[in-house]
N, C-alpha and C positions, 0 to 999 in steps of 0.2 A: 475442431473448433466449430462452434455453432453460434448463431445469433448475429452474424455479420450484417444481415438485412436490417438490423436495428440502428446501424450507424447512419448518422446524418451529417455528411461532410460539409454541407453548406452552413451548418451551425457550429463548426469548429472555430476557435479552440473550445475544447471541452475538458471535463475532469473525469477520469476513469477511476473507479473505486473497487478494489479487489481484496479478497481474503488473503491472509498471509500463509497459513499452513506451513509453518516453519520456513524453509527456504523455497518450497515448491511454488508458492504463489508468485513471488518475484521472478523466478526462473521462467515460469509459464507465461507471465505477462510479457517478459522480454522476447520470448520465443514466438508467441502466437498473436499478440495484439497487433492487428494489421494497420496501425497508424503510427506516425511519429509522435514521440512523447518524451517528456523529462520526468523521471520518477522521483518521488520523495524517498530519500534513503537516510537512515540513521547515520549520523556523521561518523560514528565509531567504525562502521563497515566500509568507510572510504579510506581509512588509514591502515596499512598492512599490519603494523605493530599492534594497534588496538583491536583490529578485527580478529587477529589470531587468538588473542586472549578471549574474545567473545565466542569464537567458534569452538574453542576448547571446552567451554561450558556445555555446549550442545552436542558435541561430537566426541564425548569421552569414550564411546564404544570403539572408536578407531584406535585409541591408545590401548584399550583392553585387549583388542584382537591382535594388533600388530606390535605391541610393546612401545615403550617410550621413545626409543631411538627411531625405528622405522615409521611408527605412527606419527611421531613428531615431524619427521620430514614430509610425510604425506599431508599433514595439516598445514605445514608451512607452504607447500606448493599450492594446495587448494586455496589458501588464503590469498596468495598473490594473484591467482587466476580470478578469484571472485572480485577482488578490489579493482583489478585492471578492467574487468568487464563492466562493473558498476560505474566506474569513473568514465568509461567510454560513452555513457548515455547523458553526459552533462547533467548529473543529478542535482536536485535541490536538497542540500543538506538539512537534516532535521536534528537540532540540538535539543535534547530533553532537559527539562529543569526550568530555568528562569524564563519568565514570560517574555523578556526582552529578546531572548534567542528565538522563541517561537514566532515573534513578530517579524524577525529577520527572514524566517522561512516563508511567512505569508507575503512579505514584500517581494522576495525573490520569485515566488510563485506568480504574483500579479504581473511582475515584469515579464516573465516568460509568457503568460497568457496574452499580454499586450503585444508581444512579438509574434503571436500566432502559434505558440507551442501548446500542445496538449499536456496535461499533467496526469500522472499515475500515482495513486495514493493507496496505502495499506493502513486503514485507521483502527484496526483491532487493538483493544487494550491488552496489556500483559495479563497472563493467567491470574495473577494475584489480585488484579483490579477488576477483572471481568465479573459482571453481576449475573451472568447466565451460566456460569460454570460452577459445579459442585466441587468445593475445594477438597472434599474427601474422595472424590471419584478418581478412578485410574487416569493418569495423565495421557492425553492423546493430543499431540501437537497439531492435528488436522481438524480438531473441533472448532467450529466457528465461534469466536468470542464476541462479546458486545463491543460496540464502536465508541470511540471518542466522538463528540459532536463538534468539537472546535474546528475540524478541517472544513466544515461547511461555511465558515466565515469567508472563505475565498469567494463564495457566491456574492456576498454583500459588497466586498471590496471591488469585485469586477463590475457589479451593477453601478456602484458609486462612480467608477471611472469611465464607464461606457454607456450607461443607461440600458444595458442589455442583460437578460437573464441567462446564466450559464446552464448548460445541460450536464448532468452527472450520470455516468453510465455504471450500472452494477456489473461486476465481473465475478465469475466463480471459477476457481481453479480446483479441480477434483483429482487428487493424486490416485485415490483408490480405483476410480473408474476411468482414469486417463482422459479427462474431459476438460475443455476450457470453453466457458460460455459467456456470451455477451447478452445482457438483458436490455429491455427497453429503458431509455433514459428518463431521468426525473429532472424536471426543470426547477431551478431555484425560484422561490416565490418572494419577490421583492415587495409585495403588498403587505406582508406580515411583519410584525415586530421582529427585528433581527434574531433575537434569542429564540423565539418561537419557530422561526423559519429554519434555523440550524437544527433544532430538535426534530422537527417534522421531516426535514430532508434526510438526516442521519437515520431516523427510524424507518423511513420508507425504503432507503437503500438497503438497510440491514434486512428488512422483511423480504425484499425481492431476492437478495442473495441467499437467504435461508430457503426460500422456495426453490431456487435453482439447485440448492444442495441436496434436495430430496430425490430419491431414486425415481 
């Protein structure tokens, strides 16, 4: 793990923004991020029954290698472990779809920040929505995809509630090189139009994470 010197504890709570890299990003964040935090987690991954169906889509190779019976048992056990671990971090559930559900995520996040909790977010778009991925290229789950910008709205909500600008830290989890890096924080700019501030913050974080991803 590198970049610990960039952390500014006197400016906590803060938001930490990490690449996903399939499941490696969340696992690395949990294992190596040296601060207490509450992660944004897709609500499907917090329910064992729903999570198992989701993991089956991504881990079909387990069934191919070990067969439906043994592979199914392995997936079942893995799902239980993953859900139990994720729920132990008091996650902020992210419900995709309706804007009302997304606002619940933001409100819960603001409450957590007001309680002094840091937030960990994985804002990459799905492959089919990412604007920086060639749809005809060979699939690589560890390629960094373009970010949603909406997550940066937390900065505006926190400023409206406290009059303070949040710091957003770029994180990069590198499975291929076994690295976890913390970059210099980016401060939310409350002087800008909220939409412009979201766009700039998201773009700056993505740029810094892309720089961290280079050899």
